Structures are given as structure tokens and as C-alpha cells.
N, C-alpha and C positions, 0 to 999 in steps of 0.2 A: 936079629929080627924080632917083631912083636909077637905076643902070645895071643890066642884066640881060644875060646871057649866052646868045645863042640856041642852036637845035640844031645850027647851024653849027660849033660848039665841036669843036676837034681834040683836046681834051684835052691839049694840050702843057704847060699849068702856066705859062706866061710870066705871067700876070695875077697869081695867089696872090701871092707876095713883093711886087708893087709895091702893094698895099692898105696904107694907112696905118692902117686900121681893122680889119685881119684880117676883113673882110666875104666874102671869097671862099675857097670851099671846093671841094674835090675829090668828084667826085659819089659820093654812098652815104655821106660822112664826115657824121657828128654836130657840130653847132657849138653853141657858147654866147655869152651874152653878154659873158662875163668875157674871153675870148680875144683879145689885142692891145688893150685897152681899160684904164681906171682902175676899171671897174665891179667891185664886189665885193660878198659878202653878197647882201641881198634888194634887189630894184630894182622900182621901178615904171615899166610901161611905159605908152606913151601913152594906150590905152585903159583905163587905170587898174588892169590884172592887175599882180599881185605876183608876182614869181617870185626863184628864187635866180640870181644871174648867172653860175655855174658849173655850171647843171643842162642837160646835155645837151637838144639839140632836134634835132628830125627832120630830115635832111637836105631840100633843097628839091627836088634831083635826083639820081636814083640812076645817071644815064647821063651826064653832063658836068659840069665844073665850073659853080657855082652861086654867085649873089651875095646875102647876106642884104640885103635892101631897108632893114630896121630898122637897119643898120650903116653903110649906104653913105651917103657925104657927098660923092658924085662927088669926093673929095680937096679939097674947100672947107676952107681953112685950112691946107691942105698944100703944093698945088699948083694950077697955073693950070688944067690938065684932068685928066680923068680919067685916071690912068696904066694903069688896066687896058686902057683903049680905045688909048691910045698904044703900047703893047707889042704888043698882038694882031695876030696875023702873019695872021689870015683876017677880020679886022673884025667880029667878034661880039659885041663889047662894045658895047651901044647904049642908048640911052635908054630907060627902062623907060615906056611909055605910061599904064601903070594907077598908077603913083606918081610924081606931080607935085608939087615942093617949091620953093619959092623959095630963092635964096640965104642969105636972113636964117634959112630955117628949117634950110638944110644947116648951115649955121655953127651954130645952137643945138644941133643933134643933135651935131655934132663935140664942141663944150663940154662937152655931157652924157658922151659915151663918154670923154672924156679929162680931167675934171676932177677936179683933186687931192682927195683924200678929206681931211677936217679929221681930226688925229690925237687 
């Protein structure tokens, strides 16, 4: 499953630099699929939607830091545990009950986000 940041977030920003997928953003900041990944040009999302990897996406939260669940792999393939949760001083980085994924699915997502592009 993905991780979410609860409304207990104190906006300290400790989590953001720890994310190997650049899935964490400051509240109110636009995000994109390309940031921190190998995704470039047009990409196809799991639902079949095709978008530009660098296209700006609306913030998930305007108030506090947020995690884009489509980019979150719980640090699978990078670390033994989610690094955002490990560094959060108020324990507001928790499992997202609405986004359940197996370790295999998380690893597949990690490989998709960071696949080398053929030249």
C-alpha cells in the first residue's frame, strides 16, 4: 500500500528529501510524474490514460505535505521501510487504507518509475 500524510503534519519537511521516488511535495505545490524518476515524454498510467510525464498535476493538499500514491512504493527496492515514516517527528506518515498494494506490485511500480530508457 502507499503511504499518506495525515492532517497532523506540522510541515517540517523532513520527509520530502527522503523519498527515492520524489512522491512527496509541499502543500500547494504542483507535481509531475517525471520529477525524480526516469519517466519522460508521454507515459501510460495504469488506467490507460496517456499524459506527458512533465505535465503539471494539481496538488493533493493545499495545507500540508502530501504523497502522490501513484509514485509511492513504500521505498520498496530502495530501503527496508518507508523513509518518510522513519524520519517523521509526529508519526503522520502512515499506511493509506485506500491504496493497498502487494510488495510485488510496489516493486513493479518502482521498476516502471526508474526504468532505463532505451536510446
